C-alpha positions as CSV (number, residue, x, y, z in Angstrom):
1,M,0.0,0.0,0.0
2,P,1.4,3.4,-0.9
3,E,2.5,5.7,2.0
4,L,1.7,9.3,2.4
5,Q,4.9,11.1,3.3
6,R,5.7,14.8,4.0
7,L,7.7,16.2,1.1
8,R,11.4,16.1,1.5
9,L,14.4,17.1,-0.6
10,D,15.2,13.6,-1.6
11,H,11.7,13.2,-3.2
12,A,12.8,15.6,-6.0
13,P,13.9,13.1,-8.6
14,A,10.8,10.8,-8.2
15,L,8.5,13.8,-8.0
16,L,9.9,15.3,-11.2
17,A,9.5,12.0,-13.0
18,F,5.9,11.8,-11.7
19,E,5.1,15.2,-13.0
20,Q,6.7,14.7,-16.4
21,E,5.2,11.2,-17.0
22,N,1.7,12.5,-16.2
23,R,1.8,16.0,-17.6
24,A,-0.6,15.3,-20.5
25,Y,-2.9,13.2,-18.3
26,F,-3.2,16.0,-15.8
27,A,-3.6,18.7,-18.4
28,A,-6.8,16.9,-19.6
29,S,-8.6,17.8,-16.4
30,I,-6.7,20.6,-14.7
31,P,-4.6,23.6,-15.9
32,D,-1.1,22.6,-17.1
33,R,1.8,23.7,-14.9
34,G,3.7,25.1,-17.9
35,D,7.2,24.6,-19.2
36,D,8.7,27.0,-16.6
37,Y,7.7,24.6,-13.8
38,F,9.8,21.8,-15.3
39,S,12.7,24.1,-16.3
40,H,13.2,25.3,-12.8
41,F,12.0,22.3,-10.9
42,E,15.0,21.9,-8.5
43,A,15.1,25.5,-7.4
44,R,11.3,25.5,-7.0
45,H,11.4,22.3,-5.0
46,R,13.9,23.9,-2.6
47,D,11.8,27.0,-2.3
48,L,8.7,25.0,-1.6
49,L,10.5,23.1,1.2
50,A,11.5,26.4,2.7
51,E,7.9,27.6,2.6
52,Q,6.8,24.3,4.2
53,A,9.4,24.8,7.0
54,A,7.9,28.2,7.6
55,G,4.4,26.7,8.0
56,L,3.0,28.4,4.9
57,H,2.2,25.1,3.1
58,F,2.3,21.4,3.8
59,F,3.2,19.2,0.9
60,H,2.8,15.4,0.7
61,V,3.7,12.7,-1.7
62,L,2.1,9.3,-2.1
63,V,5.1,6.9,-2.4
64,G,4.8,3.3,-3.7
65,G,6.9,0.4,-2.6
66,G,9.6,1.0,-5.1
67,G,10.0,4.7,-4.0
68,E,8.1,6.0,-7.0
69,V,5.7,8.9,-6.5
70,L,2.1,7.8,-7.3
71,G,0.5,11.1,-6.2
72,R,0.7,14.3,-4.3
73,V,-1.6,16.0,-1.9
74,N,-0.8,19.6,-0.9
75,L,-2.2,22.1,1.6
76,I,-1.3,25.5,0.4
77,D,-2.0,29.1,1.6
78,V,-2.2,27.9,5.2
79,A,-3.3,30.8,7.5
80,D,-5.9,31.5,10.2
81,G,-6.7,27.8,10.7
82,S,-7.5,27.1,7.0
83,G,-5.8,26.0,3.8
84,E,-6.5,24.9,0.3
85,L,-6.3,21.2,-0.6
86,G,-4.9,20.1,-4.0
87,Y,-4.1,16.6,-5.2
88,R,-3.2,14.6,-8.2
89,I,-2.7,10.9,-8.8
90,A,-0.6,9.2,-11.5
91,E,-2.6,7.9,-14.5
92,R,-1.4,4.3,-13.8
93,A,-2.6,4.5,-10.2
94,A,-5.9,6.2,-10.9
95,R,-9.3,4.6,-10.1
96,Q,-7.9,2.5,-7.3
97,G,-9.1,4.6,-4.3
98,L,-5.7,6.2,-3.7
99,A,-6.9,9.7,-4.0
100,T,-9.8,9.2,-1.5
101,T,-7.4,7.5,1.0
102,A,-4.8,10.1,0.6
103,V,-7.3,13.0,1.0
104,H,-8.7,11.3,4.1
105,Q,-5.2,11.0,5.5
106,T,-4.4,14.6,4.7
107,C,-7.6,15.9,6.3
108,A,-6.6,14.0,9.5
109,L,-3.1,15.5,9.4
110,A,-4.6,19.0,8.8
111,A,-6.8,18.7,11.9
112,T,-4.4,16.8,14.2
113,E,-0.9,17.9,13.2
114,Y,-1.3,21.3,11.5
115,G,-4.2,22.6,13.6
116,L,-6.4,23.5,10.7
117,T,-10.2,23.7,11.1
118,M,-11.3,24.4,7.5
119,L,-10.1,23.2,4.1
120,R,-11.0,24.6,0.7
121,A,-10.7,22.9,-2.7
122,V,-11.5,23.7,-6.3
123,T,-11.9,21.4,-9.3
124,T,-13.0,21.8,-12.9
125,V,-16.7,21.0,-13.6
126,D,-15.6,18.3,-16.1
127,N,-13.4,16.5,-13.6
128,A,-15.9,13.9,-12.3
129,G,-13.2,11.9,-10.6
130,S,-12.0,14.8,-8.5
131,R,-15.6,15.8,-7.7
132,A,-16.3,12.3,-6.5
133,V,-13.2,12.2,-4.3
134,L,-14.2,15.5,-2.7
135,A,-17.7,14.3,-2.0
136,R,-16.5,11.0,-0.5
137,T,-14.1,12.8,1.8
138,G,-16.7,15.3,3.2
139,F,-16.2,18.4,1.1
140,V,-19.4,20.3,0.2
141,P,-19.8,22.6,-2.9
142,T,-19.9,26.3,-2.0
143,G,-20.0,28.0,-5.4
144,E,-18.6,28.4,-8.9
145,T,-15.3,29.8,-10.1
146,L,-12.9,29.7,-13.0
147,L,-9.9,27.5,-12.8
148,G,-7.3,28.3,-15.5
149,G,-10.1,29.8,-17.6
150,R,-12.3,26.7,-17.2
151,P,-15.5,26.5,-15.2
152,G,-14.9,25.2,-11.7
153,I,-16.6,24.3,-8.5
154,C,-15.4,25.5,-5.0
155,Y,-15.7,23.2,-2.0
156,E,-15.1,23.4,1.7
157,R,-14.6,20.8,4.5
158,D,-15.1,21.7,8.1
159,L,-12.4,20.0,10.2
160,S,-13.4,21.6,13.6
161,G,-15.1,18.4,15.0
162,L,-12.9,16.0,13.1
163,F,-10.9,13.5,15.2
164,R,-12.2,14.8,18.6
165,A,-13.1,12.2,21.2
166,P,-16.9,11.9,21.6
167,V,-18.3,13.7,24.7
168,A,-19.6,11.2,27.2
């Protein structure tokens, strides 16, 4: 079973391979990262780790048994008890429940480790898989938006009561 790990410097080669191998697959349902992302990947990776260390974002990778990255789940723009959830799963690992499991795990980390009480997420209207993952993991639609010029749906997930012991 793949393991959700907090992003580290040594994940860079496997993460870059994941992004390159799945670029066209991802671009079919979410805005493309652009050539600049790949051209400056190593410097960007170090910058993201510094931002993570400062508590601005929390980045995670879903790592398979051979050390390959099968997905990523990020919490960005963390402030005032909330953050934005984003995730992507490799084409070869899609439709196996990995996104749902990883999002559940990230919600638990957000509530218990990072002290967050609210998460936001956005997906394109035509991304049925992502909409299903968000619904299965307790996110509710809150409105419409544009995502990279494409129609999108905004979601929220209240974490305030999550993982608290029941009151006797």
